[in-house]
C-alpha positions as CSV (number, residue, x, y, z in Angstrom):
1,X,32.7,30.2,-70.9
2,X,34.1,33.4,-72.4
3,X,33.6,36.5,-70.2
4,X,32.9,39.7,-72.0
5,X,35.0,42.6,-70.8
6,X,33.1,45.7,-69.7
7,X,33.6,49.0,-71.4
8,X,34.7,51.9,-69.2
9,X,31.2,53.3,-69.3
10,X,29.7,49.9,-68.3
11,X,32.1,49.6,-65.5
12,X,31.3,53.1,-64.2
13,X,27.6,52.4,-64.4
14,X,28.0,49.1,-62.6
15,X,30.2,50.7,-59.9
16,X,27.6,53.5,-59.4
17,X,24.8,50.9,-59.1
18,X,26.7,48.9,-56.5
19,X,27.5,52.1,-54.5
20,X,23.8,53.1,-54.6
21,X,22.7,49.6,-53.5
22,X,25.3,49.5,-50.7
23,X,24.2,53.0,-49.5
24,X,20.5,52.1,-49.5
25,X,20.5,48.5,-48.4
26,X,18.2,48.5,-45.4
27,X,16.2,45.3,-44.9
28,X,12.5,45.2,-44.1
29,X,11.9,44.0,-40.5
30,X,8.1,44.4,-40.4
31,X,5.4,44.4,-43.0
32,X,1.7,45.0,-42.8
33,X,-1.1,45.0,-45.4
34,X,-2.9,48.4,-45.2
35,X,-4.9,48.3,-48.5
36,X,-5.2,46.8,-51.9
37,X,-1.6,46.4,-53.3
38,X,-0.4,48.6,-50.3
39,X,2.0,47.6,-47.6
40,X,3.4,49.5,-44.6
41,X,7.0,48.6,-44.3
42,X,9.5,49.2,-41.4
43,X,13.2,49.0,-42.2
44,X,16.1,47.9,-40.0
45,X,17.0,51.5,-39.3
46,X,13.5,52.5,-38.2
47,X,12.4,54.2,-41.4
48,X,8.8,53.4,-42.3
49,X,7.1,53.7,-45.7
50,X,3.7,53.0,-47.1
51,X,4.1,51.7,-50.6
52,X,1.2,51.2,-53.1
53,X,2.5,48.8,-55.7
54,X,-0.6,49.0,-58.0
55,X,0.7,51.3,-60.7
56,X,4.0,49.4,-60.8
57,X,2.6,45.9,-61.2
58,X,-0.1,47.1,-63.7
59,X,2.3,49.2,-65.8
60,X,2.6,47.7,-69.3
61,X,6.4,47.9,-69.2
62,X,6.8,46.2,-65.8
63,X,7.6,42.8,-67.3
64,X,5.9,39.5,-67.3
65,X,7.3,38.5,-63.9
66,X,5.0,41.1,-62.3
67,X,1.8,39.9,-64.0
68,X,1.0,37.3,-61.3
69,X,1.1,40.1,-58.7
70,X,-1.8,41.7,-60.5
71,X,-4.1,39.1,-58.9
72,X,-5.0,40.5,-55.5
73,X,-5.1,37.0,-53.8
74,X,-1.6,36.3,-55.1
75,X,-0.2,39.7,-54.2
76,X,-1.6,39.2,-50.6
77,X,0.5,36.0,-50.3
78,X,3.6,38.2,-49.8
79,X,5.8,37.2,-46.9
80,X,8.9,38.6,-45.2
81,X,12.0,36.4,-45.6
82,X,15.4,37.6,-44.6
83,X,14.5,41.3,-45.0
84,X,12.9,40.8,-48.4
85,X,9.3,40.9,-49.5
86,X,8.8,37.5,-51.1
87,X,6.0,35.7,-53.0
88,X,5.3,32.0,-53.3
89,X,7.3,31.8,-56.6
90,X,10.3,33.1,-54.7
91,X,10.2,36.4,-56.6
92,X,11.1,39.4,-54.4
93,X,11.9,43.1,-54.4
94,X,15.4,44.4,-53.8
95,X,15.2,46.1,-50.3
96,X,17.2,49.0,-51.6
97,X,14.6,49.6,-54.3
98,X,11.9,49.6,-51.6
99,X,13.9,51.8,-49.3
100,X,14.3,54.5,-52.0
101,X,10.8,54.2,-53.3
102,X,9.2,57.7,-53.4
103,X,6.3,58.8,-55.6
104,X,6.9,57.5,-59.1
105,X,10.6,56.6,-58.5
106,X,9.6,53.0,-59.4
107,X,9.5,54.0,-63.1
108,X,13.2,53.9,-63.2
109,X,13.0,50.1,-62.6
110,X,10.8,49.4,-65.7
111,X,12.2,47.6,-68.6
112,X,13.7,49.9,-71.2
């Protein structure tokens, strides 16, 4: 397999992402359903967040992998595994994404 060499800009973007992820990687240690598509999360450093995933999973640019989460019964099958929110198909959210989730910050995770 031939490996493509990254450009300087791609390398800088990759390095910036890895630093961001490292700085914000706090695993979820407790999860509670508090409403439709809404979870109360506690992270390993004690930070708590209530996140409503509705607008994210129903956004037309969210991607096909999120469509199953639109079904309330399926969304509610979320479990906590090794600090990650995980669904039966083994799909999960990056804990750093959840940790930095504020307002509409999720929009930066949509497909371009």
